[in-house]
C-alpha positions as MATLAB code, in Angstrom:
seq = 'MIRLPPLPTIQEIIRIYGLSARKKLSQNFLLDLNLTRKIIKSAGNLKNCCVVEVGPGPGGLTRSILNTEVDKLIVVEKDARFIPSLEILAAASQGRMKIIQGDILNFDMADVVPLEYARQWQENTPEIHVIGNLPFNVSTPLIIRWLDSISKQCNLWSRGRASMTLTFQKEVAERIIAPPRSEYRCRLSVMCQYLCNVSLKFSIPGKAFVPPPKVDVGVVKFVPRREPLIRQPFGLVERINRHLFHHPNKFCVKSLGTLFPPDREDLIWTMIELSGVGDKLRPFELTNEQVQQLCNAYATIIEQEPDILTYEFRSQKSAKERRQKITRVLALEQRLLATNERTDGEKMQR';
ca = [
      25.482   60.211  -13.345;
      28.192   57.427  -14.919;
      31.212   57.208  -12.774;
      34.637   55.598  -13.477;
      35.391   52.628  -11.737;
      38.382   52.235   -9.256;
      41.261   52.504  -11.392;
      45.034   53.317  -10.463;
      45.454   57.046   -9.310;
      47.750   59.037  -12.172;
      50.469   59.195   -9.599;
      50.710   55.364  -10.207;
      49.963   55.194  -13.895;
      52.633   57.717  -14.208;
      55.257   55.401  -11.905;
      54.034   52.283  -13.475;
      54.565   53.300  -17.461;
      57.843   55.451  -16.982;
      55.872   58.587  -17.432;
      57.679   62.000  -17.507;
      57.352   65.115  -18.767;
      59.804   66.138  -21.639;
      60.801   69.666  -21.474;
      60.730   70.303  -25.634;
      57.734   69.504  -25.218;
      56.732   72.064  -22.563;
      54.716   69.318  -21.159;
      53.120   69.938  -17.559;
      50.901   67.443  -15.361;
      47.982   68.569  -14.038;
      48.344   65.942  -11.393;
      45.021   67.085   -8.641;
      42.118   66.304   -9.282;
      39.734   68.991   -7.669;
      41.651   71.281   -9.801;
      40.822   69.514  -12.476;
      36.706   68.647  -12.131;
      37.158   72.896  -11.638;
      38.745   73.186  -14.993;
      35.929   71.037  -16.314;
      32.765   72.538  -13.973;
      34.279   75.749  -15.274;
      33.497   74.802  -19.393;
      29.758   74.311  -18.629;
      27.293   71.040  -18.499;
      28.888   68.411  -20.508;
      25.750   66.102  -20.154;
      24.824   64.461  -23.593;
      27.909   66.394  -24.847;
      30.868   65.901  -27.300;
      34.191   66.974  -26.104;
      37.472   67.053  -27.449;
      40.342   66.929  -25.154;
      43.325   68.235  -26.422;
      46.707   66.871  -24.827;
      45.408   64.782  -22.744;
      49.242   63.441  -21.410;
      48.776   60.798  -18.795;
      44.804   61.777  -18.312;
      44.317   63.338  -15.297;
      41.234   65.782  -17.348;
      40.665   62.904  -19.257;
      39.373   61.345  -16.008;
      37.027   64.460  -14.928;
      35.713   64.537  -18.413;
      34.316   60.585  -18.217;
      33.438   61.118  -14.564;
      30.722   63.897  -15.976;
      27.436   62.632  -18.162;
      29.575   63.161  -21.289;
      28.498   61.609  -24.372;
      31.271   61.306  -26.284;
      35.193   62.552  -25.646;
      37.665   62.079  -28.698;
      41.295   62.530  -26.818;
      44.048   63.882  -28.934;
      47.450   63.041  -28.336;
      50.302   63.543  -30.536;
      52.751   61.670  -27.630;
      52.867   58.255  -28.101;
      54.369   57.719  -24.476;
      50.733   58.531  -23.365;
      48.793   56.030  -24.836;
      48.592   53.312  -23.238;
      47.773   55.234  -19.473;
      44.978   56.801  -22.256;
      44.169   53.213  -23.203;
      43.218   52.459  -19.799;
      40.353   55.002  -19.205;
      39.142   53.921  -22.794;
      38.338   50.064  -22.192;
      36.637   51.497  -17.977;
      34.447   54.271  -20.385;
      31.836   51.657  -21.432;
      32.638   53.437  -24.859;
      32.970   56.934  -24.340;
      36.059   57.482  -25.203;
      38.288   57.408  -28.613;
      41.942   57.688  -28.342;
      43.683   59.434  -31.840;
      47.367   59.681  -32.080;
      48.154   62.740  -34.382;
      49.256   66.674  -33.919;
      46.498   68.813  -33.201;
      48.418   71.879  -35.534;
      47.412   69.595  -38.628;
      44.129   67.412  -37.540;
      40.616   68.374  -38.496;
      38.654   68.056  -35.402;
      35.076   68.048  -37.870;
      36.965   64.726  -38.821;
      35.706   62.801  -35.684;
      32.752   65.230  -34.057;
      29.402   62.969  -36.004;
      27.230   65.585  -37.229;
      24.464   64.845  -34.820;
      25.497   67.136  -32.369;
      26.164   70.049  -35.020;
      23.795   72.987  -35.236;
      23.804   76.086  -37.141;
      25.913   79.050  -36.681;
      23.323   81.427  -35.564;
      21.140   78.440  -33.541;
      22.822   78.736  -29.602;
      25.978   76.997  -29.015;
      25.846   72.995  -29.719;
      26.665   70.225  -27.264;
      30.544   70.175  -28.674;
      33.167   71.155  -26.653;
      36.950   71.464  -26.948;
      38.967   71.194  -23.291;
      42.673   71.346  -23.016;
      45.584   71.670  -20.812;
      47.509   73.351  -23.704;
      52.236   73.431  -24.039;
      53.094   76.756  -24.016;
      54.658   76.619  -26.668;
      51.802   75.642  -28.728;
      49.291   77.468  -26.860;
      49.534   80.812  -29.016;
      49.858   79.438  -32.431;
      46.937   77.019  -31.860;
      44.784   79.540  -30.870;
      44.970   81.830  -33.673;
      45.047   78.913  -36.214;
      40.971   78.441  -34.458;
      40.008   81.956  -34.348;
      40.820   81.447  -38.483;
      38.964   78.769  -38.566;
      35.783   80.409  -36.601;
      36.175   83.534  -38.815;
      35.963   81.213  -42.067;
      33.642   78.615  -39.674;
      35.714   75.068  -40.879;
      37.537   72.671  -39.153;
      34.976   71.872  -36.093;
      33.529   75.206  -36.510;
      31.924   73.928  -39.713;
      29.465   72.071  -36.634;
      28.659   75.482  -35.067;
      30.085   77.424  -32.477;
      31.787   75.442  -30.222;
      33.360   76.836  -26.961;
      36.502   76.158  -25.490;
      38.100   75.776  -22.279;
      41.731   75.694  -22.496;
      44.720   76.951  -20.140;
      47.644   79.422  -21.148;
      50.117   80.594  -19.390;
      48.867   83.419  -16.968;
      50.385   86.445  -18.874;
      48.711   85.216  -21.989;
      45.171   84.610  -20.458;
      45.436   87.958  -19.158;
      46.897   89.191  -22.415;
      43.663   87.547  -24.446;
      40.861   88.865  -21.582;
      43.149   92.513  -21.899;
      40.535   95.492  -22.209;
      41.481   98.620  -23.905;
      44.004  100.675  -22.030;
      45.185   97.602  -19.824;
      48.803   96.851  -19.916;
      48.481   93.541  -20.924;
      46.419   94.823  -23.983;
      47.790   93.208  -27.117;
      47.300   91.609  -31.115;
      46.262   88.719  -29.111;
      43.265   91.137  -27.410;
      41.638   92.044  -30.490;
      42.062   88.574  -32.541;
      40.800   86.865  -29.936;
      37.997   89.348  -28.939;
      36.409   90.160  -32.399;
      35.982   86.625  -32.783;
      34.597   85.316  -29.530;
      33.413   85.878  -25.585;
      36.551   85.528  -23.834;
      36.747   85.437  -19.874;
      39.282   84.074  -17.433;
      37.549   81.552  -15.631;
      39.913   81.440  -12.264;
      43.636   81.234  -12.143;
      45.918   78.051  -11.011;
      49.524   78.317   -9.276;
      52.219   76.981  -10.916;
      52.950   74.542   -7.950;
      50.068   72.786   -8.688;
      52.068   71.604  -12.039;
      54.656   68.400  -12.281;
      57.282   69.684  -12.893;
      56.518   73.533  -11.654;
      57.024   75.848  -14.129;
      57.865   78.989  -13.065;
      55.156   80.524  -13.958;
      50.910   81.236  -12.726;
      48.103   79.384  -14.802;
      45.229   80.920  -16.466;
      42.097   79.106  -17.723;
      40.574   80.768  -20.089;
      36.811   80.619  -21.870;
      36.075   81.371  -25.722;
      32.331   81.133  -26.752;
      32.332   82.051  -30.881;
      29.816   85.152  -31.638;
      27.031   84.769  -33.925;
      28.673   88.302  -35.611;
      32.542   88.860  -35.578;
      32.613   92.429  -34.330;
      35.260   93.479  -37.228;
      33.415   91.867  -40.740;
      36.739   91.823  -42.675;
      38.550   88.481  -43.610;
      40.745   87.532  -41.012;
      44.127   87.829  -42.705;
      43.509   91.357  -42.934;
      42.221   92.001  -39.458;
      45.728   89.775  -38.435;
      47.742   92.398  -40.729;
      46.479   95.422  -39.312;
      47.089   94.362  -35.210;
      50.033   92.633  -36.476;
      51.440   95.961  -37.475;
      49.874   98.503  -34.900;
      50.956   96.176  -31.946;
      53.983   96.642  -33.091;
      54.565   99.822  -31.326;
      51.631   99.533  -28.387;
      52.799  102.721  -26.380;
      53.181  105.052  -29.732;
      50.497  106.688  -31.507;
      48.764  104.947  -34.039;
      50.562  106.999  -36.811;
      53.628  105.209  -36.175;
      52.201  102.187  -36.732;
      50.320  102.296  -39.232;
      53.114  103.517  -41.252;
      54.655   99.915  -41.663;
      51.594   99.757  -43.348;
      52.409  101.221  -46.327;
      55.616  102.432  -48.528;
      57.792  105.127  -47.331;
      56.921  107.338  -49.810;
      53.074  107.255  -49.304;
      52.934  108.739  -46.479;
      49.527  110.436  -47.766;
      48.057  106.993  -46.906;
      48.652  106.954  -43.333;
      46.660  110.016  -43.304;
      43.853  108.641  -45.255;
      43.535  105.703  -43.538;
      43.387  107.628  -40.408;
      40.402  110.316  -41.992;
      38.482  107.101  -43.169;
      38.260  105.529  -39.957;
      37.600  108.553  -37.570;
      40.128  107.620  -35.191;
      41.935  110.420  -33.743;
      45.773  110.285  -34.464;
      47.100  111.141  -31.239;
      45.262  107.457  -29.639;
      47.889  104.672  -29.070;
      47.435  101.175  -29.824;
      46.464   99.748  -26.407;
      43.980  102.796  -26.185;
      41.781  101.549  -29.280;
      38.418   99.630  -28.412;
      37.588   96.641  -30.376;
      34.720   99.296  -32.236;
      37.774  101.608  -33.775;
      40.229   98.524  -34.385;
      36.777   97.337  -36.430;
      37.216  100.873  -38.471;
      40.488  100.955  -39.124;
      40.230   97.973  -40.243;
      37.769   98.812  -42.993;
      39.344  101.962  -44.096;
      41.723   99.995  -44.857;
      40.035   97.607  -46.905;
      38.954  100.739  -48.781;
      42.443  101.633  -49.671;
      43.678   98.501  -51.230;
      40.483   97.976  -52.515;
      41.482  101.343  -54.584;
      45.407  100.363  -54.329;
      45.608   96.789  -54.756;
      49.436   96.475  -55.080;
      49.312   97.995  -51.106;
      47.929   94.739  -49.701;
      51.337   93.234  -50.977;
      53.761   95.444  -50.081;
      55.930   94.108  -46.107;
      57.582   96.190  -44.646;
      60.101   93.626  -42.978;
      60.875   92.788  -45.907;
      61.800   96.046  -46.796;
      63.316   96.339  -43.640;
      65.705   93.445  -44.349;
      67.122   94.176  -47.608;
      67.725   97.897  -46.008;
      69.614   96.025  -43.598;
      71.599   93.298  -45.806;
      72.566   96.627  -47.596;
      74.254   98.432  -44.944;
      75.732   95.190  -43.434;
      77.641   95.114  -47.445;
      78.367   98.196  -46.826;
      80.026   97.800  -44.044;
      82.023   94.760  -45.196;
      83.707   96.102  -48.493;
      84.266   99.531  -46.495;
      86.065   97.078  -44.076;
      87.728   95.164  -46.522;
      88.560   98.544  -48.571;
      90.072   99.414  -45.466;
      92.738   96.204  -44.846;
      93.794   96.274  -48.340;
      94.786   99.664  -47.775;
      96.636   98.990  -44.676;
      98.484   96.446  -46.464;
      99.358   98.268  -49.235;
     100.913  100.489  -46.689;
     102.485   97.665  -44.796;
     104.386   96.890  -47.898;
     105.280   99.849  -49.098;
     107.340  100.041  -45.531;
     108.874   96.897  -45.766;
     109.695   97.238  -49.707;
     111.893  100.975  -48.206;
     113.441   98.907  -45.729;
];
């Protein structure tokens, strides 16, 4: 097994380079190497693999990855302050590590993963892994973006069904894996589960991080499915789930009503009938298969009435709110004008 030579500890690196976690970037360092090793072990066997690490910071997880028999490690770091400390690890990695300074939200990982690691989608998972201790403020939008890429088999997933092992706030991790009827069941649960097999590997107490967040952290592994549970475009699935879980504890009829204009209540019942999903179910009770039936029913409706797809409940609601606000302002102005006229009249009489 390849081992790194003796190096300054992470704590020493932080002190030498004057590094600190920035609250506005939701940065929290994990310095306990026992925990970083545990995260890497939960990712699976990394021997001869290509790993993309997201947001390595001062390099805690990076060290544990390099202490495996990983073939190639690519780290993507946005914060330039961490580049010098990562360069120390790169120099000690015997040519296995490459540093890229960039924003992972706008980065195509396929550009840096060699084709030699790729596999066809229907084959076993490729020897490619994504690993990251994600900042809390980007974790949810980032995983939604990557799920979109998985659905389209683009970005890194043009190389095959690459696995991900990522950290999230414990509550977000619980939402990702939540089964039907769970108190954590939400839009994110369905979006993750219809495209990936997801599992919560273990939890880390917040006090293990520097600075310690007010919440614990969950380590979640994602393995893309060969076939999605819902065979509809990602945007359509996301739209259905966004509307469904707008009212997670009310009957589905209430939530689905926001998909259609107020004068098209008939389409709600058409969707219920086509899907075969009972109208007395609540969104958090729905299985992934039942959400699939609803998505298929909605797809059938918009095939027949394409304009329905452009209807936006929120924009209609906003327009209504603006009209109500204007009405209130005009009424207030009229009352003030009437009051001023009475006051002027009283002054003239005196």
